[in-house]
ZAMAR-659251 format. One record per residue (C-alpha): residue in three letters; x, y, z. Coordinates in steps of 0.1 Angstrom, whole numbers, padded with zeros to 4 digits, always signed. Example, Ala and Ser with C-alpha at 12.3 -4.5 7.8 and 13.67 -1.06 7.14 Angstrom:
BEGIN
ala+0123-0045+0078ser+0137-0011+0071
***
This chain:
BEGIN
met-0651-1589+0726ile-0617-1585+0722leu-0617-1619+0722ala-0641-1630+0697ile-0617-1632+0669arg-0599-1662+0660leu-0566-1666+0672ser-0530-1684+0668pro-0519-1710+0693glu-0497-1684+0704met-0520-1658+0708arg-0540-1684+0728phe-0513-1691+0747ala-0508-1651+0750val-0544-1647+0765ala-0548-1675+0787pro-0540-1656+0817met-0571-1637+0806arg-0592-1671+0811gly-0573-1682+0842val-0581-1645+0864leu-0615-1645+0846ala-0637-1663+0877pro-0616-1643+0900val-0626-1608+0884leu-0661-1617+0882ala-0663-1623+0913ile-0647-1594+0922ser-0667-1575+0900ser-0700-1588+0917val-0690-1576+0952tyr-0680-1544+0936asn-0709-1542+0915val-0731-1546+0945leu-0713-1521+0968leu-0722-1494+0940leu-0758-1497+0951ser-0747-1485+0983gly-0747-1443+0972ser-0783-1453+0962phe-0799-1467+0990phe-0780-1441+1014met-0798-1412+0994leu-0835-1431+0998leu-0827-1436+1034val-0818-1399+1041tyr-0845-1383+1023asp-0869-1412+1033asp-0862-1417+1074val-0835-1394+1084leu-0857-1364+1073pro-0888-1367+1084ser-0876-1383+1121arg-0850-1357+1123ser-0828-1390+1137val-0788-1377+1141pro-0776-1409+1152ser-0792-1428+1126leu-0775-1399+1099ile-0744-1407+1113ser-0744-1444+1112leu-0752-1441+1078leu-0726-1422+1066val-0700-1445+1086leu-0714-1475+1068val-0713-1457+1033ala-0679-1450+1041leu-0664-1479+1045ala-0690-1493+1016tyr-0669-1470+0994gly-0635-1474+1006phe-0641-1512+1002gln-0654-1506+0964ala-0622-1487+0958leu-0600-1514+0973leu-0617-1536+0949asp-0616-1518+0918val-0578-1510+0925val-0571-1550+0927arg-0591-1558+0900gly-0576-1530+0877arg-0542-1547+0891ile-0550-1580+0881met-0554-1567+0843val-0524-1548+0846his-0506-1580+0852val-0528-1602+0825gly-0514-1572+0801ser-0476-1578+0807leu-0482-1614+0809phe-0498-1612+0772met-0466-1590+0757arg-0439-1616+0784arg-0456-1645+0759leu-0455-1632+0726ser-0421-1616+0732asp-0402-1645+0712arg-0424-1646+0685val-0426-1612+0679leu-0389-1610+0675asp-0393-1640+0654val-0413-1624+0631val-0392-1590+0627ser-0360-1611+0624gln-0374-1639+0602tyr-0407-1625+0580glu-0384-1607+0555leu-0358-1638+0545ser-0387-1658+0540arg-0418-1641+0527gly-0404-1606+0518ala-0407-1572+0529leu-0426-1573+0562pro-0458-1553+0557asn-0464-1520+0580gly-0424-1519+0588thr-0420-1533+0625gln-0460-1525+0632ile-0462-1557+0649val-0441-1539+0679arg-0469-1518+0682asp-0495-1538+0682val-0481-1557+0706asp-0485-1524+0732thr-0517-1517+0717val-0530-1548+0732arg-0513-1550+0763ser-0528-1513+0769tyr-0560-1523+0763leu-0560-1551+0783ser-0542-1533+0814gly-0570-1504+0810ala-0608-1499+0821gly-0620-1519+0785pro-0622-1551+0795leu-0635-1546+0832ala-0664-1522+0816ile-0673-1554+0794val-0668-1572+0827asp-0697-1546+0847leu-0720-1552+0812pro-0746-1574+0829trp-0752-1558+0862ile-0768-1535+0842val-0799-1559+0842ile-0799-1558+0878tyr-0793-1521+0882leu-0829-1519+0857leu-0845-1546+0883val-0836-1527+0911leu-0850-1497+0893ser-0884-1513+0885leu-0893-1521+0918phe-0890-1483+0927his-0914-1480+0897trp-0916-1500+0866ser-0915-1468+0842leu-0881-1461+0860gly-0868-1494+0847leu-0884-1488+0814ile-0871-1453+0807ala-0835-1466+0819leu-0843-1495+0794ala-0849-1466+0767gly-0818-1451+0774val-0796-1481+0774gly-0811-1491+0736val-0801-1457+0727leu-0767-1459+0739val-0760-1491+0722thr-0772-1480+0689leu-0746-1456+0693met-0722-1480+0703val-0729-1497+0667val-0730-1467+0645asn-0696-1455+0664asn-0684-1490+0649arg-0700-1491+0614leu-0686-1458+0610thr-0648-1458+0624glu-0634-1498+0621pro-0625-1488+0585leu-0612-1456+0593ala-0587-1471+0621leu-0574-1497+0600ala-0565-1466+0575thr-0546-1445+0603val-0530-1479+0611arg-0519-1483+0574thr-0508-1443+0573gly-0491-1442+0604ala-0468-1476+0592gln-0460-1459+0563arg-0452-1423+0579ala-0430-1444+0604thr-0411-1461+0580leu-0403-1435+0564ala-0390-1413+0593glu-0365-1443+0600ala-0355-1444+0562thr-0346-1407+0568leu-0328-1415+0600arg-0309-1442+0582asn-0299-1423+0548ala-0292-1388+0566glu-0255-1388+0551thr-0272-1390+0518leu-0299-1370+0518lys-0275-1341+0526ala-0246-1348+0502leu-0269-1349+0475gly-0293-1321+0483met-0321-1347+0485ala-0341-1328+0517ser-0368-1305+0499ala-0377-1339+0484arg-0378-1358+0510his-0398-1332+0527ala-0423-1331+0501glu-0428-1365+0506trp-0433-1363+0542his-0453-1339+0542ala-0475-1358+0515ala-0472-1391+0539glu-0483-1370+0571ala-0511-1352+0553glu-0525-1391+0544tyr-0523-1401+0576leu-0540-1369+0597ala-0568-1371+0575ala-0574-1409+0581asn-0568-1397+0621asp-0584-1364+0619arg-0616-1382+0603phe-0614-1411+0629ser-0607-1387+0659tyr-0637-1365+0650ile-0662-1395+0646ser-0650-1409+0683ser-0654-1375+0696thr-0690-1368+0685met-0702-1401+0692ser-0686-1395+0730gly-0703-1359+0731leu-0733-1381+0721thr-0738-1401+0745lys-0728-1377+0776ala-0755-1353+0764phe-0780-1380+0764arg-0765-1393+0795met-0773-1361+0812leu-0806-1356+0796leu-0815-1389+0805gln-0808-1380+0839ser-0829-1349+0840ala-0859-1371+0822thr-0851-1397+0852leu-0857-1369+0877ala-0883-1356+0864leu-0900-1388+0865gly-0893-1397+0897ala-0911-1361+0906phe-0944-1371+0886leu-0942-1399+0903val-0941-1384+0942ile-0969-1359+0927asn-0990-1390+0923gly-0981-1402+0953ser-0968-1438+0933ala-0933-1428+0950thr-0911-1413+0976gly-0891-1379+0974gly-0857-1406+0983val-0868-1422+0954ile-0863-1389+0931ile-0822-1391+0940ala-0820-1428+0944ser-0834-1432+0903ser-0812-1407+0893ile-0777-1421+0903leu-0791-1457+0898ser-0799-1448+0864ala-0765-1432+0858arg-0747-1466+0871ala-0766-1485+0851leu-0752-1466+0818ala-0722-1462+0832pro-0706-1497+0814val-0722-1488+0782glu-0708-1450+0782gln-0672-1468+0792ile-0675-1490+0765ile-0679-1461+0741ala-0651-1441+0753asn-0629-1475+0754trp-0645-1479+0715lys-0611-1467+0699ala-0587-1487+0724met-0610-1519+0717ile-0611-1513+0676gly-0574-1510+0678ser-0570-1541+0696arg-0590-1564+0679gln-0573-1551+0643ala-0537-1558+0661leu-0545-1593+0668ser-0559-1601+0634arg-0528-1585+0619met-0504-1601+0642arg-0522-1635+0637glu-0515-1632+0601leu-0477-1623+0610leu-0474-1649+0635glu-0489-1677+0605ser-0465-1666+0584val-0434-1675+0609pro-0438-1706+0618glu-0427-1712+0656arg-0392-1733+0648ile-0393-1768+0665glu-0358-1772+0678pro-0344-1810+0660met-0322-1830+0680gly-0289-1821+0662leu-0260-1836+0651ala-0224-1839+0658leu-0207-1809+0646pro-0198-1812+0610thr-0158-1815+0600thr-0158-1829+0562asn-0176-1812+0533leu-0200-1788+0523thr-0220-1800+0493val-0244-1777+0469gln-0266-1799+0452gly-0287-1781+0427val-0296-1753+0443ala-0322-1723+0432ala-0330-1697+0451ala-0349-1667+0448pro-0354-1630+0471pro-0378-1637+0496gly-0413-1630+0480leu-0405-1629+0448arg-0407-1651+0420ala-0376-1640+0394val-0349-1670+0404thr-0314-1650+0411leu-0295-1690+0413leu-0307-1714+0391asp-0290-1754+0394ala-0262-1741+0417ser-0239-1772+0424phe-0205-1775+0437gln-0188-1794+0469leu-0159-1785+0494val-0139-1801+0516ala-0123-1791+0550gly-0091-1772+0543gln-0107-1755+0512ala-0116-1722+0507leu-0140-1707+0474ala-0139-1678+0457val-0171-1668+0440val-0169-1635+0414gly-0186-1624+0383arg-0201-1594+0374ser-0225-1575+0395gly-0260-1591+0400ser-0253-1618+0386gly-0262-1641+0418lys-0230-1643+0441thr-0246-1626+0473thr-0279-1650+0466leu-0254-1678+0468ala-0237-1669+0497arg-0271-1664+0515val-0286-1697+0505ile-0254-1717+0519cys-0256-1699+0554gly-0290-1709+0555val-0307-1670+0552trp-0323-1674+0523pro-0346-1704+0515val-0337-1728+0486val-0368-1730+0456arg-0349-1770+0451gly-0318-1785+0454ser-0301-1789+0490val-0269-1776+0509arg-0258-1802+0530leu-0228-1803+0557asp-0215-1838+0560gly-0244-1851+0544ala-0270-1830+0566thr-0291-1804+0557leu-0292-1774+0575asp-0319-1778+0595gln-0310-1804+0608trp-0289-1787+0634ser-0303-1768+0666ser-0301-1729+0664asp-0271-1731+0692gln-0255-1756+0672leu-0255-1733+0639ala-0245-1702+0654ser-0208-1728+0662ile-0207-1737+0628ile-0214-1713+0606gly-0195-1679+0605tyr-0211-1650+0583met-0197-1615+0575pro-0234-1601+0550gln-0224-1575+0522ser-0235-1546+0543ile-0222-1546+0581glu-0243-1535+0606leu-0228-1536+0640phe-0252-1534+0673arg-0255-1514+0696gly-0232-1524+0728thr-0195-1532+0733ile-0169-1544+0702ala-0167-1574+0729gln-0202-1580+0726asn-0204-1577+0691ile-0175-1598+0683ala-0190-1622+0705arg-0225-1620+0690phe-0240-1615+0722arg-0239-1643+0739ala-0242-1651+0775asp-0219-1683+0776ala-0189-1656+0760asn-0158-1659+0771arg-0129-1633+0771glu-0100-1660+0756ala-0126-1666+0728val-0132-1626+0721leu-0094-1622+0720ala-0090-1654+0702ala-0114-1641+0669ala-0099-1602+0670arg-0060-1620+0669ala-0080-1640+0640ala-0088-1611+0621asp-0059-1594+0634cys-0077-1568+0643his-0068-1569+0681asp-0043-1538+0677leu-0075-1519+0662ile-0094-1526+0693val-0074-1517+0718arg-0063-1481+0704leu-0098-1471+0707glu-0111-1455+0738asn-0118-1481+0761gly-0107-1509+0738tyr-0133-1539+0739asp-0157-1522+0761his-0159-1493+0734leu-0194-1487+0730ile-0208-1491+0696gly-0237-1467+0692pro-0261-1456+0662gly-0238-1456+0630gly-0210-1473+0640gly-0203-1453+0669gly-0178-1434+0652leu-0155-1467+0637ser-0149-1457+0603ala-0165-1485+0571gly-0133-1505+0570gln-0132-1505+0609gln-0164-1522+0613gln-0160-1548+0587arg-0127-1561+0607ile-0149-1565+0634ala-0176-1582+0615leu-0150-1605+0603ala-0136-1607+0642arg-0175-1616+0649ala-0177-1642+0617leu-0148-1663+0628tyr-0157-1660+0668gly-0159-1693+0678asn-0135-1711+0653pro-0166-1721+0626phe-0163-1754+0601leu-0180-1729+0575val-0172-1692+0572val-0190-1670+0548leu-0180-1639+0535asp-0197-1614+0512glu-0176-1587+0501pro-0158-1587+0534asn-0128-1563+0516ser-0150-1533+0499asn-0137-1510+0528leu-0101-1529+0537asp-0069-1506+0533tyr-0038-1527+0524glu-0041-1536+0560gly-0072-1550+0560glu-0061-1567+0531met-0032-1589+0545ala-0055-1595+0576leu-0079-1610+0556gly-0058-1628+0538ala-0045-1643+0574ala-0078-1654+0580ile-0086-1669+0557arg-0053-1693+0558gly-0057-1695+0594val-0094-1711+0591arg-0079-1736+0563glu-0050-1745+0582arg-0074-1753+0614gly-0095-1773+0591gly-0129-1751+0585met-0139-1741+0546val-0141-1703+0538val-0167-1691+0511val-0158-1655+0498val-0178-1635+0475ala-0149-1616+0461his-0142-1587+0432arg-0108-1578+0444pro-0080-1605+0432ser-0059-1601+0464val-0080-1627+0479ile-0072-1652+0449ala-0042-1659+0465his-0054-1671+0493val-0084-1699+0479ser-0085-1733+0468his-0107-1730+0441ile-0126-1701+0419leu-0164-1705+0411ala-0172-1680+0385met-0206-1671+0378asn-0231-1652+0353gly-0268-1643+0347gly-0274-1669+0383lys-0256-1699+0366ile-0223-1713+0380glu-0203-1712+0346arg-0169-1729+0358phe-0160-1744+0387glu-0125-1745+0388gly-0091-1752+0413val-0069-1719+0415ala-0037-1739+0392glu-0063-1742+0367phe-0078-1707+0366thr-0046-1694+0366arg-0031-1716+0334arg-0060-1701+0319met-0061-1666+0327arg-0026-1665+0313arg-0041-1686+0283asn-0063-1656+0277ala-0036-1628+0284glu-0013-1642+0258ile-0043-1640+0235glu-0051-1607+0247arg-0016-1595+0242ala-0010-1606+0206ser-0044-1589+0192thr-0042-1562+0213pro-0002-1548+0219glu-0015-1522+0243ala-0033-1547+0273ala+0001-1559+0275asp+0010-1533+0301ser-0023-1540+0318leu-0010-1576+0324asp+0022-1577+0331gly+0035-1591+0365pro+0029-1627+0374val-0008-1641+0383pro-0016-1649+0422val-0015-1689+0423asp-0027-1709+0448gly-0007-1716+0481ala-0016-1708+0519asn+0011-1686+0523ser+0016-1670+0491ala+0008-1633+0489pro+0001-1611+0457ala+0031-1601+0436ser+0047-1571+0435gly+0035-1547+0411thr-0001-1565+0405ser-0030-1542+0403thr-0054-1540+0432glu-0083-1525+0409thr-0084-1559+0388thr-0100-1593+0398pro-0105-1626+0380ala-0120-1625+0348val-0150-1641+0342ala-0159-1646+0304pro-0196-1658+0288ala-0193-1695+0282gly-0165-1709+0257glu-0151-1679+0255pro-0121-1662+0264ala-0119-1633+0292thr-0108-1599+0283pro-0089-1571+0303ala-0122-1554+0306glu-0140-1585+0319ile-0109-1589+0348gln-0122-1560+0365ser-0162-1577+0365
***
């Protein structure tokens, strides 16, 4: 019943072991169900043969035989149970990589992941159901017919009353499905919202405490919890009611079967043993249906989990690794690129075009919301382009394999996130083939080696939740080393100096110069002017468009002209523009007296930059 829905190719592959073990499980279940008849026939023979004959040897022989039957029955039940546990584990293992693909890639291509990480819990739900008694109850279901036939051999009326009982239980099962399926969906949806709220609260605990937002968060939490409990309680009420009705009806049916058997004995149509045997056998005939009803909640949850998983897996197609190309060494070309945040239609980058060659570095400047981060993400291949292309040595990024791209591109995002593990593992990007020399080289390139060795355990310092006690600046320095690991050809840094002190600023400048000197390229999104001293080109953005793409020398001349115009029109501005403007040069540094709180001007097209715009 769980497989009576459309599955994606990956899901069909994941449940393939279930089809492979179906024949052995059916064979084992057939023997198991035949052995279940032993209890009924034991009681029949005891009452009809042993008691009238008063034969103790016969009683002992029957007891030994039924004990052996029960022993084999238990063994077969354990074997088929372990087979289903193995099937559930294989299901999870076979989908493991694809589930991680969905979690890591969905939001980068389609927007917010529905219900957060619910897909991880969905896999657990299906695995738990496959490993439990639910599927085995379905396998046992056809044996109801055999039990009814055996009852009919005792007397047709006994088979008929058991058949009526099966019909009532099936009706209860259908009603249970109609009532609980929409509630199960609501329970999962509200539960996922509650889990998402809890995760967001954990991530922002510092902000909630500092800003006194705990009371407001509690109100939101109670509302989410109330919605979840309302759906879950109603679902549980209906399930428990159906379960109670099922148990009560089963006991009523057993009593009715005993009464019918006694009536048949009184009329001489059956023996005394038939009374007990038919009661046991009728209970066994109803057991698969009762077991299915008991596992109905798990089965409905698994069916819905499979449906959600199929939608998400189809939304993130499995990437077929390309043949790959020789690693790029020449240039980066961005041609007519338009891009938007995944899942949204509003374009935040429009018609971006420029080219960099090996050894050059580009500073991307502009007001907040001008499209700088969008450009950085597109260059790295993190966000897809709506149109246009990003090429390295003339080839689009999808022509390299994932392993190659890891060696080609180094990326430092605006929001730093270090993963649970050691500092060395984080710098090495958790690569299995990482080596000590490469880790040390990356740390020295980012000038954070001394910072790391001063920490407890040095490179083996364990980073836990929230950065493991590291300051924001320290995390940013380690993230820079991670971006530089393996000497990538293209290094993209999104506001890499937002939390750096003077020492960190110098280290960043040295890292940019180092990449240029070894023939790589750097694209750095900047708000501080210190970066300008280490790049060869400036790209100014405004409203999602590139306003200017120019060399630093040209930028410097233009800035000086603007400064002179501003000084002439506003004498008070002279003090804020005193001192030389940074110029291009791999070995140049910010001039003494230059403010570290100002950045290059980005003026609207055709208008000179003002001192106020320099901060933008």
